[in-house]
N, C-alpha and C positions, 0 to 999 in steps of 0.2 A: 504494500500500500504506500501511497505517497505521503510524505510529511508536508502538510500544508504550510506550516511556518517557513520551512526551507524554500518551498516553491515561491512564496510571497516575497522572500528576501532575494531571490535570484535576479541577477541582472538580465536574464533572458525571459523574465516574466511576460506572459502574454495573456491578457484578460479578455480578448475578443475572439470570436469564433463565427464562421460562416456556416450555418446549418446546411446549406446546399451541398457542402462537401461531405456530408455524412448521411447518405440515404440509409434508412432502416428497411423500407419496403417500397417497391414501385410496381403498381399494376399497369398504369399508363400515365399520360401527361396530366390528367386531371385528378388522379387518385393515387396518392403516395404519402409516405411518412418519412420525415427527416428526424434525426436524433442528435442529442448532445448529452453525453454522460461523462463520467470521469475518464473514459478512454479518449474522448476528444479534447477534454480540458481537465488535466490532472488536478488543478487547484479547486475544483468543485467539491464541496462538502455537503453530503446529505441532500443532493439535488440532482435531478436529471429532467430533461425536457424532450417531448416528442411533438413535432410540428405536423399536424394531420390535415391533409387536403382531400376533399371528397366532392364528387358530383352527385346530383340528386339520385336517390335510390341505392347508393352505395353505402356500405357499412363497415365499421370495424367489428370483426367477429367477436362473439361472446368469449370472454377470458377473465382471468383474475390475476392480481399481483400478490404473491405470497409475502413480499418483503417491502411493500410501499403503499402509502396512501396516495391518492391522486386528486388533483384539482384540475378540472377541465374548464378552460376559458374559451368562450366563443369569440373569435376574431371577426369573422364575417359569415354570412349565410344563416342558415337555420338548421339545427340538429335536434334529433330526439335521442336523449341519453336515458338508458334504462339500466336498472340494477336489481338484483334479488337480495332483499334483506334476509340474511341467514337466520335471524332471530325470530322474525314474524312470518317468514315465507312469502311476504308481500313483494310484488314487483312494483318498483317505484319508477315512474317515467316522467321526464322533464323535457319540455319543448323549449329550447333556448335560442336566443339571438344575441347579438352584441349589445352590451358587454357583460352578458350573464355568465355565471359559473355554476358548476355542479361539483360537489365534493363526493368522492367515492372512497369509502373506508377500505383499508387493507384487507385483502382476501375476499372482497365481495365480487360475485359474478356480475359482469356488466358488459354492455355493448352500446354502440351509437350508430344511428342512421342519419344520412344527410337528407334533409327535407327540401333543400334547394341546391342548384348548381353553385359552384364556387363557395362551398362551405369550408371554413378554415377554423380548426380547433387547435388549441395549445394545451397539451397535457403536461402538467408539472408534477413531479414525484418527489417525495421526501427521502429518496435513496439515490446515491450516485451511481448505482448499478442495478437499476430496476429489473426485476424478473417478471415474466408473464407466462401463464399457462393457458393455451388456446383450446377452445372447444374442439376444433378439428383434430388436434393431437389426441385429445381424450377419446374421441370417437374412433379414429383410425388405429390407435395403438392398443386399445382395450380389445382383447380377443372376443369375438361374438359369443363364444360359449360362456363367457363371464356374464354377459347380459342375459343369456338364456337361464343360467343358474340363479341369478339374482332376481330377474324380472319376469321370467317365464316366457320370453319372446323366442321365436324360432331363430336359432343361430344362423342357419343358412340363408333364410330370408333377410335377416338383418345385414349379413355380410354383403348380399346383393344390393340392398338399399344404400349401404355406406360405401360401396366400391368406387363411386366417382370421387370420393374424398381421398385422394392419393398423395396429398401433401398438405402442409400447413396452409391455411387460407389467409389469415390476417385481415384481408379486405375483400369483401364480396359485393355483389354476386359474381359468380364465375363468368368469364367471357363465353359467348356461345360456342367457341371452338374448344372450350374446356369441358363441355358436357357431352357425354356419349349420346349420339343421336339414335342409336338402335340397340336396345338392351333386351335380350330374351325375346326377340320378335315383336316387341312393342315399340312403336314410334312415339317419341315424345315431342 
């Protein structure tokens, strides 16, 4: 880990950073996420930032952060931010526009949809190396027989339903070219 005091005293200290140089995820030119963590700026203490750009109908997939609280700030556009309260099992949804914020407690399952084109959100975390666990990873990495044993669903049918999820999603929906057009003789 970095010694912040030493970094601040360094003659090579740089306290500026261009987020465009640190892409986290890129779906296309309207839907992408930039990042700034301790990796990009070692002097950062208990802080990281994700700069999220989405067009209407796109979403940041459901996920949670096991090591950070999140403050989501609406820079432009309009978003619907939702989360599951683990204590009450209630889904909380907030429709936000600039300059509104939504606070997401650590480890709460949450997601966001862009209600307009050119939606821009800034996610600020109280951890300099924020972790995320994505729903697509949970679905594709949990063996279908586990779902069958726990929930009584048919493992082979579930495997077929989940088969299009072959990688981490992060931002959806998938592009038309990402969706199989003919599965099991049924056209979608």
